[in-house]
C-alpha positions as CSV (number, residue, x, y, z in Angstrom):
1,M,-6.3,-16.3,-7.7
2,H,-5.3,-13.4,-5.5
3,R,-6.0,-9.9,-6.7
4,L,-4.7,-6.5,-5.8
5,D,-6.9,-4.9,-3.2
6,H,-5.2,-1.7,-2.2
7,V,-1.8,0.0,-2.1
8,F,-0.3,2.4,0.4
9,V,2.4,5.1,0.4
10,M,4.0,6.6,3.5
11,C,3.2,10.3,3.7
12,A,3.5,13.4,5.9
13,P,1.3,13.5,9.0
14,G,-2.3,14.2,8.2
15,A,-1.7,13.4,4.5
16,P,-1.7,17.0,3.2
17,E,-0.6,15.6,-0.1
18,G,-4.2,14.2,-0.5
19,R,-5.6,17.6,-1.1
20,A,-4.3,17.5,-4.7
21,L,-6.3,14.2,-5.2
22,E,-9.4,15.9,-3.9
23,D,-8.9,19.1,-5.9
24,A,-8.7,16.8,-9.0
25,G,-12.1,15.2,-8.1
26,L,-11.3,12.1,-6.1
27,E,-13.2,11.7,-2.8
28,C,-11.6,10.6,0.4
29,V,-13.7,7.6,1.4
30,R,-12.0,6.5,4.7
31,S,-9.8,7.8,7.4
32,R,-8.9,5.9,10.6
33,A,-6.3,5.3,13.3
34,H,-4.6,2.0,13.9
35,P,-4.4,1.9,17.7
36,G,-1.2,0.2,19.0
37,Q,0.4,0.2,15.5
38,G,1.1,3.9,15.6
39,T,-0.4,4.8,12.2
40,H,-3.3,6.7,10.7
41,N,-4.5,6.7,7.1
42,R,-6.7,8.4,4.5
43,C,-8.0,6.5,1.6
44,W,-9.4,7.1,-2.0
45,F,-11.0,4.7,-4.5
46,V,-9.4,4.8,-7.9
47,G,-11.6,2.5,-10.0
48,D,-11.5,-0.9,-8.4
49,L,-8.4,-0.2,-6.4
50,M,-8.0,1.7,-3.1
51,L,-5.1,4.1,-2.6
52,E,-4.1,4.6,1.0
53,L,-1.9,7.4,2.3
54,L,-0.4,6.2,5.6
55,W,1.6,8.1,8.2
56,I,3.0,7.5,11.7
57,D,1.3,9.3,14.5
58,D,2.9,7.4,17.4
59,P,6.6,6.6,16.8
60,V,6.8,4.6,20.0
61,A,4.0,2.2,19.0
62,A,5.3,1.9,15.4
63,A,8.6,0.7,16.8
64,S,7.2,-1.5,19.5
65,P,7.6,-5.3,19.7
66,G,5.2,-7.1,17.4
67,V,4.9,-4.0,15.1
68,A,8.6,-3.3,14.5
69,R,9.0,-6.1,11.9
70,L,6.8,-4.1,9.5
71,R,9.7,-1.6,9.4
72,L,7.3,1.4,9.3
73,P,9.8,4.0,10.7
74,E,12.3,3.0,8.0
75,R,9.6,3.1,5.3
76,D,8.6,6.5,6.6
77,R,12.1,7.8,6.1
78,W,12.5,6.0,2.8
79,S,14.7,8.7,1.1
80,E,17.3,8.3,3.9
81,T,17.1,4.6,4.6
82,G,16.5,3.1,1.1
83,A,13.4,1.2,2.4
84,A,10.4,1.0,0.1
85,P,7.7,3.6,1.1
86,F,5.0,1.4,-0.5
87,G,2.8,-1.5,0.5
88,A,0.5,-3.8,-1.5
89,A,-2.4,-5.7,-0.1
90,L,-3.9,-8.7,-1.9
91,H,-7.2,-10.5,-1.3
92,G,-8.3,-13.8,-2.6
93,P,-9.2,-17.4,-1.7
94,D,-8.8,-18.6,1.8
95,G,-5.8,-20.6,2.6
96,E,-2.1,-20.2,2.3
97,P,-0.7,-16.9,0.9
98,P,1.1,-17.2,-2.4
99,F,4.4,-16.3,-0.8
100,P,6.5,-17.2,2.4
101,A,4.9,-15.3,5.2
102,W,4.9,-14.5,8.9
103,D,1.7,-13.8,10.9
104,Y,1.2,-10.2,12.0
105,A,-1.3,-9.7,14.9
106,P,-2.3,-6.0,14.6
107,P,-2.9,-4.6,18.1
108,Y,-6.3,-3.2,16.9
109,F,-7.5,-6.7,15.7
110,P,-9.5,-9.1,17.9
111,D,-7.4,-11.8,19.6
112,G,-6.5,-14.6,17.3
113,R,-6.8,-12.7,14.0
114,V,-3.6,-12.2,12.0
115,I,-2.5,-10.8,8.7
116,P,0.0,-12.9,6.6
117,V,2.9,-10.6,5.7
118,A,5.5,-11.6,3.1
119,V,9.0,-12.4,4.3
120,A,11.0,-9.7,2.4
121,P,13.6,-7.0,3.2
122,P,12.4,-3.4,3.8
123,S,13.8,-2.4,0.4
124,E,10.7,-4.1,-1.1
125,P,7.1,-3.1,-0.6
126,L,5.3,-4.4,2.5
127,L,3.3,-7.2,0.9
128,F,0.4,-8.8,2.8
129,I,-3.0,-10.4,2.6
130,T,-5.9,-8.2,3.7
131,P,-8.7,-9.8,5.6
132,G,-11.5,-8.2,3.6
133,V,-12.3,-6.3,0.4
134,S,-11.6,-2.6,0.5
135,V,-13.5,-1.5,-2.6
136,P,-17.2,-2.5,-2.8
137,T,-17.8,-4.8,-5.8
138,D,-19.4,-2.9,-8.6
139,P,-19.2,-4.0,-12.3
140,E,-19.3,-0.4,-13.3
141,R,-16.0,0.4,-11.6
142,P,-13.2,0.5,-14.2
143,A,-10.2,-1.7,-13.6
144,A,-7.1,0.1,-12.3
145,R,-3.6,-0.7,-13.5
146,C,-0.8,-0.3,-10.9
147,E,2.9,0.1,-11.5
148,I,5.4,0.0,-8.6
149,R,8.8,1.3,-9.5
150,L,11.9,0.7,-7.3
151,P,15.6,0.9,-8.0
152,A,16.0,-2.9,-7.8
153,W,13.9,-6.1,-7.4
154,D,15.0,-9.5,-6.1
155,P,14.0,-11.8,-8.9
156,A,13.4,-14.5,-6.3
157,G,11.5,-12.2,-3.9
158,P,7.8,-12.4,-3.2
159,M,6.7,-9.4,-5.3
160,A,8.7,-10.5,-8.4
161,S,7.3,-14.0,-8.1
162,L,3.7,-12.9,-8.1
163,A,1.3,-13.0,-11.0
164,V,-1.4,-10.5,-10.1
165,A,-3.6,-8.9,-12.8
166,G,-3.1,-5.2,-13.2
167,L,0.2,-5.1,-11.2
168,T,3.5,-4.3,-12.9
169,L,7.0,-4.0,-11.4
170,T,9.6,-1.8,-13.0
171,T,13.0,-0.4,-12.1
172,G,13.9,3.2,-11.5
173,D,13.4,5.9,-8.9
174,P,10.6,5.0,-6.5
175,L,7.2,5.7,-7.9
176,L,3.7,4.3,-7.5
177,S,1.5,4.9,-10.6
178,I,-2.2,4.1,-10.8
179,A,-4.1,4.5,-14.1
180,L,-7.6,3.9,-15.4
181,E,-7.9,3.2,-19.1
182,G,-9.1,6.3,-20.9
183,G,-8.3,8.5,-17.9
184,S,-8.0,12.2,-18.8
185,R,-6.9,13.7,-15.5
186,T,-3.5,13.2,-13.9
187,V,-2.4,14.0,-10.4
188,D,1.4,14.0,-10.1
189,L,2.5,14.3,-6.4
190,T,6.2,14.0,-7.2
191,P,8.7,15.1,-5.9
192,D,6.8,15.5,-2.5
193,L,5.4,12.0,-2.7
194,P,6.2,9.3,-5.2
195,I,2.7,8.9,-6.6
196,R,1.1,9.5,-10.0
197,V,-2.6,8.9,-10.6
198,R,-4.5,9.1,-13.9
199,F,-8.2,8.7,-13.8
């Protein structure tokens, strides 16, 4: 069975919004560029889930052939375009992804390695299978619950058709909520960024 590995939200260059996460006690565990894809990220662990803030640092690369199908520029300008600013990465057993997919060959991957990406319009999150596990396995890590809220969902689309533990889809203004059971601290980045974290 596939599990939710990490989620991302498009953000301002340098992810200045992440300072609020750090001020609340979360530690940035990773930051890296994606050469040829035109993006850069900063990442935090929230229980057994990784939250990634992703921004475009090379608009030409982000719109280049082979990358353009990810629709990153539209997702980056989500409030203008109506595209979803979110992405969700699953990991699980080898084999076919649990949704119709196309093979994305990231320019920063070795030749021959691909990421299966769900066939879906940009109004839905970028759904894909990650080639590894982002959060080290640790039975002491609490399970995170994730809610992705968007104005509408295609009931026959890949996200709505998934059954992934800890992931809920709701309707309303765009928002990504991550919560740990019993969490006492809340970081609300709205309206600057559609993220709310309780841990």
